[in-house]
C-alpha positions as YAML, in Angstrom:
chain: A
units: angstrom
residues:
- id: 1
  name: MET
  ca: [0.00, 0.00, 0.00]
- id: 2
  name: SER
  ca: [1.41, 3.40, -0.94]
- id: 3
  name: GLU
  ca: [1.71, 6.24, 1.55]
- id: 4
  name: GLU
  ca: [-1.09, 8.14, -0.21]
- id: 5
  name: GLN
  ca: [-3.36, 5.07, -0.05]
- id: 6
  name: GLU
  ca: [-2.63, 4.70, 3.68]
- id: 7
  name: VAL
  ca: [-3.63, 8.33, 4.29]
- id: 8
  name: GLN
  ca: [-6.85, 7.85, 2.30]
- id: 9
  name: GLU
  ca: [-7.65, 4.65, 4.21]
- id: 10
  name: ALA
  ca: [-7.10, 6.42, 7.54]
- id: 11
  name: GLN
  ca: [-9.53, 9.15, 6.49]
- id: 12
  name: ARG
  ca: [-12.28, 6.60, 5.69]
- id: 13
  name: ARG
  ca: [-12.48, 5.17, 9.21]
- id: 14
  name: LYS
  ca: [-16.01, 5.14, 10.56]
- id: 15
  name: HIS
  ca: [-15.62, 5.99, 14.25]
- id: 16
  name: LEU
  ca: [-14.62, 9.21, 15.97]
- id: 17
  name: ARG
  ca: [-10.94, 9.42, 16.81]
- id: 18
  name: SER
  ca: [-8.68, 11.52, 18.96]
- id: 19
  name: PRO
  ca: [-4.98, 11.36, 19.84]
- id: 20
  name: LEU
  ca: [-4.20, 10.45, 23.46]
- id: 21
  name: LEU
  ca: [-3.25, 7.72, 25.87]
- id: 22
  name: VAL
  ca: [-0.48, 6.00, 27.64]
- id: 23
  name: LEU
  ca: [-1.11, 2.26, 27.47]
- id: 24
  name: ASN
  ca: [-0.16, -0.67, 29.62]
- id: 25
  name: ILE
  ca: [-0.06, -4.28, 28.53]
- id: 26
  name: ILE
  ca: [-1.30, -6.87, 30.97]
- id: 27
  name: ASN
  ca: [0.76, -10.01, 30.41]
- id: 28
  name: ALA
  ca: [-0.22, -13.56, 31.32]
- id: 29
  name: GLY
  ca: [0.89, -13.13, 34.94]
- id: 30
  name: GLY
  ca: [-1.25, -10.03, 35.39]
- id: 31
  name: ASN
  ca: [1.78, -7.75, 35.59]
- id: 32
  name: LYS
  ca: [1.50, -4.32, 33.99]
- id: 33
  name: THR
  ca: [4.26, -2.78, 31.92]
- id: 34
  name: PHE
  ca: [4.50, 0.37, 29.85]
- id: 35
  name: PHE
  ca: [3.47, -0.40, 26.29]
- id: 36
  name: GLY
  ca: [3.35, 2.83, 24.30]
- id: 37
  name: TYR
  ca: [1.44, 5.93, 23.40]
- id: 38
  name: GLY
  ca: [-1.90, 5.71, 21.65]
- id: 39
  name: LYS
  ca: [-2.09, 8.24, 18.87]
- id: 40
  name: ASN
  ca: [-5.57, 7.60, 17.59]
- id: 41
  name: ILE
  ca: [-8.46, 5.87, 19.33]
- id: 42
  name: SER
  ca: [-12.01, 4.91, 18.52]
- id: 43
  name: ARG
  ca: [-14.52, 2.45, 19.90]
- id: 44
  name: GLY
  ca: [-13.13, -0.09, 17.41]
- id: 45
  name: GLY
  ca: [-9.41, 0.16, 18.06]
- id: 46
  name: LEU
  ca: [-6.38, 2.41, 18.17]
- id: 47
  name: PHE
  ca: [-3.03, 3.21, 16.62]
- id: 48
  name: ILE
  ca: [0.12, 2.91, 18.70]
- id: 49
  name: GLY
  ca: [3.15, 4.80, 17.45]
- id: 50
  name: THR
  ca: [6.28, 2.66, 17.78]
- id: 51
  name: VAL
  ca: [9.38, 1.79, 15.80]
- id: 52
  name: ASN
  ca: [9.03, -1.82, 17.07]
- id: 53
  name: PRO
  ca: [5.49, -2.92, 16.21]
- id: 54
  name: ARG
  ca: [4.36, -6.45, 16.99]
- id: 55
  name: GLU
  ca: [3.54, -8.87, 14.21]
- id: 56
  name: THR
  ca: [0.18, -8.75, 12.43]
- id: 57
  name: GLY
  ca: [-2.17, -11.16, 14.19]
- id: 58
  name: ALA
  ca: [-0.49, -10.82, 17.61]
- id: 59
  name: ARG
  ca: [-3.03, -10.65, 20.46]
- id: 60
  name: PHE
  ca: [-2.68, -9.23, 23.96]
- id: 61
  name: ARG
  ca: [-4.66, -7.50, 26.71]
- id: 62
  name: LEU
  ca: [-4.48, -3.76, 27.11]
- id: 63
  name: GLU
  ca: [-5.41, -1.45, 29.93]
- id: 64
  name: ILE
  ca: [-6.54, 1.92, 28.60]
- id: 65
  name: PRO
  ca: [-6.65, 4.75, 31.16]
- id: 66
  name: LEU
  ca: [-8.96, 7.52, 29.99]
- id: 67
  name: PRO
  ca: [-8.11, 10.91, 31.48]
- id: 68
  name: ALA
  ca: [-10.41, 13.49, 33.07]
- id: 69
  name: PRO
  ca: [-13.29, 13.99, 33.04]
- id: 70
  name: ILE
  ca: [-13.88, 10.25, 32.40]
- id: 71
  name: LEU
  ca: [-11.26, 8.85, 34.80]
- id: 72
  name: LYS
  ca: [-12.06, 5.27, 33.86]
- id: 73
  name: ILE
  ca: [-9.78, 2.40, 32.94]
- id: 74
  name: GLY
  ca: [-10.93, 0.12, 30.15]
- id: 75
  name: GLN
  ca: [-9.50, -3.31, 29.47]
- id: 76
  name: CYS
  ca: [-9.78, -5.52, 26.44]
- id: 77
  name: GLU
  ca: [-8.11, -8.07, 24.22]
- id: 78
  name: CYS
  ca: [-6.56, -6.52, 21.10]
- id: 79
  name: GLU
  ca: [-5.19, -7.82, 17.83]
- id: 80
  name: VAL
  ca: [-2.61, -6.19, 15.57]
- id: 81
  name: VAL
  ca: [-4.40, -5.76, 12.23]
- id: 82
  name: TRP
  ca: [-1.82, -3.68, 10.37]
- id: 83
  name: LEU
  ca: [1.62, -2.20, 10.81]
- id: 84
  name: ARG
  ca: [3.69, 0.54, 9.34]
- id: 85
  name: GLN
  ca: [7.44, 0.08, 9.53]
- id: 86
  name: PHE
  ca: [9.81, 3.01, 9.90]
- id: 87
  name: SER
  ca: [10.66, 4.48, 6.52]
- id: 88
  name: LYS
  ca: [13.22, 7.25, 6.21]
- id: 89
  name: GLY
  ca: [11.62, 10.31, 4.65]
- id: 90
  name: SER
  ca: [8.03, 9.14, 5.26]
- id: 91
  name: THR
  ca: [5.61, 11.63, 6.75]
- id: 92
  name: LEU
  ca: [3.69, 8.80, 8.42]
- id: 93
  name: GLU
  ca: [4.64, 7.64, 11.90]
- id: 94
  name: PRO
  ca: [5.67, 3.99, 12.27]
- id: 95
  name: GLY
  ca: [3.48, 1.84, 14.46]
- id: 96
  name: MET
  ca: [0.61, -0.62, 14.53]
- id: 97
  name: GLY
  ca: [-3.14, -0.57, 14.25]
- id: 98
  name: LEU
  ca: [-4.99, -2.54, 16.91]
- id: 99
  name: LYS
  ca: [-8.53, -3.87, 16.79]
- id: 100
  name: PHE
  ca: [-10.46, -4.20, 20.05]
- id: 101
  name: LEU
  ca: [-11.79, -7.76, 20.26]
- id: 102
  name: ASP
  ca: [-13.86, -7.76, 23.45]
- id: 103
  name: LEU
  ca: [-14.26, -4.15, 24.54]
- id: 104
  name: PRO
  ca: [-17.45, -3.95, 26.63]
- id: 105
  name: GLU
  ca: [-20.12, -1.72, 25.09]
- id: 106
  name: ASP
  ca: [-20.15, 0.61, 28.10]
- id: 107
  name: ASP
  ca: [-16.37, 1.15, 27.65]
- id: 108
  name: ALA
  ca: [-16.89, 1.81, 23.92]
- id: 109
  name: GLU
  ca: [-19.53, 4.41, 24.79]
- id: 110
  name: THR
  ca: [-17.15, 5.92, 27.37]
- id: 111
  name: ILE
  ca: [-14.48, 6.26, 24.68]
- id: 112
  name: ASP
  ca: [-17.00, 7.97, 22.37]
- id: 113
  name: ARG
  ca: [-17.94, 10.42, 25.17]
- id: 114
  name: TRP
  ca: [-14.29, 11.11, 25.95]
- id: 115
  name: ILE
  ca: [-13.55, 11.85, 22.27]
- id: 116
  name: ARG
  ca: [-16.52, 14.23, 22.03]
- id: 117
  name: HIS
  ca: [-15.37, 16.03, 25.20]
- id: 118
  name: HIS
  ca: [-11.74, 16.09, 24.05]
- id: 119
  name: ARG
  ca: [-12.67, 17.61, 20.69]
- id: 120
  name: GLY
  ca: [-14.67, 20.26, 22.52]
...
């Protein structure tokens, strides 16, 4: 996919989005570690900017702390559905697109409310 096609695809997404978030991964033992910064979130998933994306198809649990005024932490299983490797001279940030697999509906609605508030 060309860079121009990637930009067009990003613009066709169907849910509201907003840059934000520090994320934590919850590994099998329940331990939490810093994962990355979410750059774009919707009720369906998010983009994490990183020069070391995981492989497409990788699955893991995330904890997503939503800031004020929501002050709620959502948790869900995610899957890497696409990645963008670092490319010198590209205007697009490297990272990975994650799809939420089991985000509870009330958390999805909370994300929508947070985005509306954040956009003012």
